[in-house]
C-alpha positions as CSV (number, residue, x, y, z in Angstrom):
1,M,40.2,38.3,-11.8
2,P,40.3,35.1,-12.2
3,F,42.9,33.7,-8.9
4,L,46.6,32.6,-9.4
5,P,46.9,28.8,-10.7
6,L,47.9,26.4,-7.9
7,I,51.6,26.1,-7.9
8,G,52.0,22.6,-6.4
9,H,51.7,19.7,-4.1
10,E,50.6,17.5,-7.0
11,T,51.3,14.5,-5.8
12,L,48.7,15.2,-3.1
13,R,46.5,16.8,-5.7
14,N,46.8,13.7,-7.9
15,R,45.5,11.7,-4.8
16,L,42.5,13.2,-4.5
17,D,41.7,13.1,-8.2
18,E,42.2,10.2,-7.9
19,Q,39.8,9.1,-5.1
20,V,37.4,11.7,-6.3
21,R,37.5,9.7,-9.5
22,R,36.7,6.5,-7.6
23,G,34.0,8.1,-5.9
24,A,35.9,7.5,-2.2
25,L,36.7,10.9,-1.3
26,P,35.4,11.6,2.1
27,A,32.7,14.0,2.7
28,S,34.8,16.4,5.5
29,L,37.6,17.1,5.3
30,L,40.6,18.8,7.2
31,F,43.9,20.3,5.5
32,T,46.5,21.2,7.9
33,G,49.5,22.3,7.9
34,A,52.0,25.1,7.9
35,P,50.5,28.6,7.6
36,G,50.9,30.3,3.8
37,I,51.4,26.6,2.2
38,G,48.3,26.8,-0.1
39,K,45.8,25.3,2.4
40,Q,43.1,27.4,1.5
41,R,44.1,27.5,-2.4
42,L,43.8,23.7,-2.6
43,A,41.1,23.2,-0.5
44,L,39.1,25.5,-4.0
45,W,40.6,23.7,-6.3
46,L,39.8,20.9,-5.4
47,G,36.0,22.8,-4.9
48,Q,36.8,22.9,-8.6
49,R,37.8,19.7,-9.4
50,L,34.3,18.4,-7.7
51,L,32.4,20.8,-9.7
52,C,33.9,20.5,-13.0
53,E,31.9,17.8,-15.4
54,S,34.4,17.4,-18.0
55,A,36.6,14.6,-18.2
56,D,39.4,16.0,-17.3
57,A,38.3,17.6,-14.6
58,P,38.8,20.5,-13.2
59,C,39.3,21.4,-17.7
60,G,39.6,25.4,-16.6
61,T,37.9,26.9,-19.5
62,C,34.3,25.4,-18.6
63,Q,31.3,27.5,-16.7
64,H,32.1,26.1,-14.1
65,C,36.1,26.2,-13.8
66,A,35.5,29.9,-14.9
67,Y,33.6,30.9,-12.1
68,A,35.4,28.9,-9.2
69,L,38.6,30.5,-10.5
70,Q,36.8,33.7,-10.0
71,G,35.4,33.2,-6.4
72,A,31.9,33.8,-7.9
73,H,30.6,30.2,-8.2
74,P,27.5,29.3,-6.0
75,D,28.3,26.4,-4.9
76,L,31.5,26.7,-3.7
77,R,31.5,28.8,-0.6
78,W,34.5,30.0,1.0
79,Y,34.3,31.0,4.6
80,F,37.5,32.4,6.5
81,P,38.0,34.8,9.8
82,R,36.1,37.9,9.1
83,P,36.0,41.5,11.1
84,R,32.3,40.9,14.0
85,I,30.0,42.2,12.5
86,K,28.5,45.0,14.8
87,D,25.7,44.2,16.8
88,S,26.2,40.6,16.2
89,S,23.9,38.9,18.2
90,D,21.1,39.6,16.2
91,V,23.0,39.5,12.9
92,A,20.6,39.0,9.4
93,L,22.3,35.5,7.7
94,E,21.8,37.8,4.0
95,D,24.2,40.6,5.5
96,V,26.7,37.8,6.8
97,A,26.6,36.0,2.9
98,R,27.1,39.9,1.5
99,D,29.7,40.3,3.4
100,Y,31.5,37.4,2.6
101,A,30.5,37.8,-1.0
102,E,32.4,41.8,-0.8
103,A,35.7,39.6,1.0
104,I,36.2,37.2,-1.6
105,A,35.4,39.6,-4.5
106,E,38.3,41.9,-2.3
107,R,40.5,38.5,-2.2
108,S,39.9,37.7,-6.1
109,S,40.4,41.5,-7.3
110,A,44.1,40.3,-5.7
111,H,44.3,37.5,-8.0
112,G,43.5,35.3,-4.4
113,L,46.7,36.9,-2.5
114,Y,46.3,37.8,0.7
115,P,48.1,38.4,4.1
116,R,46.8,36.0,7.2
117,A,43.9,37.3,8.7
118,D,44.5,39.7,11.6
119,G,44.5,37.7,15.6
120,T,41.1,39.7,16.0
121,H,38.9,38.1,13.3
122,G,36.9,35.2,13.5
123,I,34.5,32.7,12.2
124,Y,31.4,33.9,14.0
125,V,28.3,31.7,15.7
126,Y,26.3,33.6,12.4
127,T,28.7,32.6,9.8
128,A,28.3,28.5,11.5
129,R,24.5,29.3,11.0
130,L,24.9,30.5,7.4
131,I,26.8,27.6,6.7
132,V,24.0,25.2,8.0
133,Q,21.1,26.8,5.9
134,Q,23.0,26.7,2.7
135,A,23.9,23.2,3.3
136,A,20.4,21.9,3.8
137,S,19.7,23.7,-0.3
138,T,19.9,22.6,-3.3
139,P,22.7,22.9,-5.2
140,A,22.3,26.9,-7.7
141,M,24.3,25.6,-10.5
142,A,26.6,22.3,-10.2
143,K,25.2,19.2,-9.2
144,R,26.8,19.0,-5.8
145,K,28.0,21.3,-2.9
146,V,31.5,22.3,-2.1
147,F,32.5,24.3,1.7
148,V,35.8,25.6,2.5
149,V,36.3,26.9,5.9
150,G,39.7,28.7,5.7
151,D,41.5,29.0,9.5
152,A,38.5,26.6,10.9
153,E,40.1,26.9,14.2
154,R,39.1,30.4,14.8
155,M,35.6,28.9,14.6
156,V,33.8,30.6,17.6
157,P,30.8,28.5,17.9
158,Q,32.5,25.8,19.6
159,L,32.8,28.3,22.6
160,S,30.3,30.7,22.6
161,S,26.7,29.0,21.1
162,Q,26.4,25.2,21.9
163,E,23.5,25.4,19.5
164,A,25.3,26.4,16.5
165,A,28.2,24.2,17.5
166,N,25.9,20.8,17.6
167,A,24.5,22.1,14.3
168,F,27.9,22.3,12.5
169,L,29.1,19.2,13.9
170,K,26.1,17.4,13.1
171,L,26.7,18.9,9.4
172,L,30.6,17.9,9.4
173,E,29.4,13.8,10.7
174,E,25.9,13.8,8.0
175,P,26.3,16.6,5.2
176,P,24.2,16.4,2.8
177,A,25.0,13.4,-0.3
178,D,25.6,16.7,-2.1
179,T,27.9,18.2,-0.3
180,T,31.9,18.1,0.4
181,I,33.4,20.3,3.4
182,I,37.1,21.4,3.1
183,L,38.7,22.8,6.8
184,T,41.9,24.2,6.8
185,S,43.6,24.9,9.8
186,S,47.4,26.1,10.8
187,E,46.6,24.5,14.5
188,P,44.3,22.1,14.1
189,G,45.5,20.9,17.6
190,A,43.1,24.6,18.6
191,L,39.8,22.7,16.8
192,L,37.4,21.0,18.9
193,A,38.3,16.9,19.3
194,T,34.8,16.7,18.6
195,I,35.3,18.6,15.5
196,R,38.5,16.8,14.4
197,S,37.1,13.2,14.9
198,R,35.1,14.2,12.6
199,V,37.1,15.1,9.5
200,V,39.4,13.1,7.8
201,T,43.0,15.1,8.2
202,V,44.5,15.2,5.3
203,R,48.1,16.5,5.8
204,V,49.3,19.4,3.3
205,A,53.2,20.0,3.2
206,P,55.3,23.3,2.3
207,L,56.8,24.1,-1.1
208,P,60.0,23.1,-2.5
209,D,62.1,25.6,-3.6
210,A,61.5,25.2,-7.1
211,A,57.7,25.4,-6.7
212,L,58.5,28.6,-5.2
213,R,60.1,30.5,-7.8
214,S,57.6,29.6,-10.0
215,F,55.1,31.3,-7.3
216,L,57.6,33.9,-7.9
217,A,57.4,34.2,-12.1
218,Q,54.1,35.6,-12.0
219,P,53.8,38.8,-12.7
220,A,51.1,39.3,-9.8
221,A,52.6,37.4,-7.0
222,A,55.9,38.6,-7.4
223,T,54.8,41.8,-7.1
224,A,52.8,41.3,-4.1
225,A,55.9,39.8,-2.4
226,A,58.2,42.4,-3.5
227,E,57.1,44.5,-0.6
228,S,58.6,42.4,1.6
229,G,61.7,44.5,1.0
230,A,63.8,41.8,-0.4
231,N,64.9,40.1,-3.6
232,A,64.0,37.2,-5.0
233,G,66.5,34.7,-3.5
234,E,65.5,35.5,-0.3
235,M,62.3,35.6,-0.7
236,V,62.1,32.4,-1.6
237,L,64.7,31.5,1.7
238,L,62.1,33.9,3.6
239,A,59.5,31.9,2.5
240,H,60.0,28.1,4.1
241,G,58.2,26.6,1.6
242,A,55.0,28.4,2.7
243,P,54.4,31.1,-0.9
244,G,51.7,32.9,1.5
245,A,54.5,34.2,4.3
246,L,55.7,37.0,1.8
247,I,51.9,38.1,0.7
248,G,52.0,41.0,3.1
249,A,54.9,40.5,4.6
250,A,56.5,44.7,3.9
251,S,58.5,43.8,7.1
252,A,60.2,41.1,6.3
253,G,63.1,41.9,4.7
254,A,64.2,44.2,7.7
255,A,63.5,41.0,9.9
256,L,65.9,39.0,8.2
257,E,68.5,42.0,8.0
258,R,68.2,42.4,11.9
259,A,68.6,38.4,12.1
260,R,71.5,38.6,10.4
261,T,73.0,42.0,11.9
262,L,72.2,39.5,15.5
263,L,74.1,36.4,14.6
264,G,77.1,38.5,13.2
265,A,77.2,40.3,16.4
266,V,77.3,36.7,17.7
267,R,80.4,36.3,16.6
268,Q,81.9,39.4,17.4
269,G,82.3,38.6,21.2
270,R,80.2,39.0,23.8
271,D,80.3,42.2,24.4
272,A,79.1,43.4,20.7
273,A,76.3,40.5,21.1
274,L,75.0,42.5,24.4
275,R,74.9,45.3,22.8
276,A,72.9,44.2,20.1
277,A,70.9,42.4,22.8
278,F,69.8,45.9,24.0
279,T,68.5,47.5,21.1
280,Q,65.9,45.4,20.3
281,G,62.6,47.3,20.8
282,G,60.2,47.2,24.0
283,S,57.4,44.9,25.2
284,K,55.4,46.7,22.0
285,A,57.5,45.7,19.9
286,R,57.0,42.2,20.5
287,G,55.7,41.6,16.8
288,R,58.5,42.7,14.7
289,F,60.6,40.2,17.3
290,A,58.9,37.2,16.2
291,D,59.4,38.2,12.6
292,V,63.2,38.7,13.6
293,L,63.1,35.4,15.6
294,D,61.5,33.5,12.2
295,A,63.9,34.7,10.7
296,M,67.4,33.8,12.2
297,T,65.4,30.2,12.3
298,V,65.7,30.5,8.3
299,L,69.1,31.6,7.9
300,L,70.3,29.2,11.5
301,H,68.5,26.5,8.9
302,E,70.7,27.4,5.8
303,R,73.6,28.0,7.9
304,A,73.6,24.1,8.8
305,R,72.7,23.1,5.5
306,D,75.8,24.6,3.6
307,A,77.8,23.1,6.1
308,A,76.5,19.6,6.4
309,R,77.0,19.8,2.0
310,T,80.6,20.7,3.1
311,G,81.6,18.3,5.9
312,D,81.6,20.6,8.9
313,A,80.2,18.8,10.9
314,R,81.4,20.9,13.9
315,A,79.4,23.9,12.2
316,A,76.5,21.7,11.4
317,A,75.8,20.2,15.0
318,A,76.5,24.1,16.0
319,A,73.7,25.8,13.9
320,A,71.4,22.6,14.6
321,R,71.8,23.7,18.3
322,A,71.3,27.0,17.4
323,V,67.8,26.7,15.7
324,R,66.8,25.0,19.5
325,F,67.5,27.8,21.2
326,V,65.7,30.2,18.8
327,E,62.4,28.4,19.1
328,D,63.1,28.8,22.9
329,A,63.1,32.1,22.8
330,K,60.1,32.6,20.8
331,R,58.3,30.5,23.5
332,A,59.0,32.9,25.8
333,A,58.4,36.0,23.4
334,E,55.3,34.6,23.2
335,G,54.4,35.5,26.7
336,N,55.6,38.6,28.2
337,A,59.2,38.3,28.1
338,I,60.5,41.7,27.5
339,P,61.9,41.2,24.3
340,Q,66.0,42.9,25.2
341,L,65.9,40.5,28.0
342,V,65.0,37.4,25.4
343,S,67.5,38.6,22.8
344,A,70.4,38.8,25.6
345,R,69.2,35.2,26.8
346,L,69.5,33.9,23.2
347,L,73.0,35.7,21.9
348,G,74.4,33.8,25.0
349,Q,73.7,30.7,24.4
350,L,74.4,30.8,20.4
351,A,78.1,32.0,21.8
352,E,78.5,29.3,23.9
353,V,77.8,26.9,21.3
354,G,79.6,28.8,18.8
355,A,76.8,29.6,16.5
């Protein structure tokens, strides 16, 4: 099944297209931005643009475009975090290529919609070796090759194999004339400075609400996002400019409702706030607690915008201060802090500022 069309990023797409037409597109790029805003889909679009030979590229109808839109173009290689292959110390590169072909086919069958990679997945040494090997070969079908490496901060070679890391760094610095490499990362600071120095960084902005609504208007996207349990308006609110945040977010609706309950308890007084705080799960529920904190940030931003529109300066300032407290709570939750204690402190702070 073909990938869904790329939604939004028109200004950036126009800029990239203009660079391609002038022959001024850098050979190695790094797309950065928040998780779920479509960096990998944008990179695949650029790959399709580079491979399409139409005067109005990407035309969407030629053989190059058809293969690219199905994730099957032999000259558009897509790599992203995967589970470690067993006995990875001696993995045949043919097995790695087969694993990625199966993973891309799975993503294609879902129209290119997929949840964020599990935290245990990575881009391992053998994948870097495969990329280097393929980059040295001639294009199979088009006039050039494009490599897209998603979530590049999870490249294990930069930590575990000096040989593979050096080969990949050399590829980034001096790719073959017929090769373009596009990395994407939501955490560019986690990349080695030696990688960042060899690529041209391109900032990808979150999507406006209108683009999110266009995304949700597509049946496949609406079906995948509906697992969150939120309605269309809440989905736009929860996405916060990142449609990918809605995919695989089965608990998003519950997190939003829990966040509303906590903020409501703040306005009922200190005792109600403490009771609400200590109904949080224990240390094993940190993942769900982090989702609740993210939802609180979204709700407080919305509250601040509403207050600003109505001219309520006091409420707008209180909501803005509350967001800072929630961000502090997120940092505490990333460590070993107990969710109940973090909640109690946070709700007390929110009560003090009148949030």
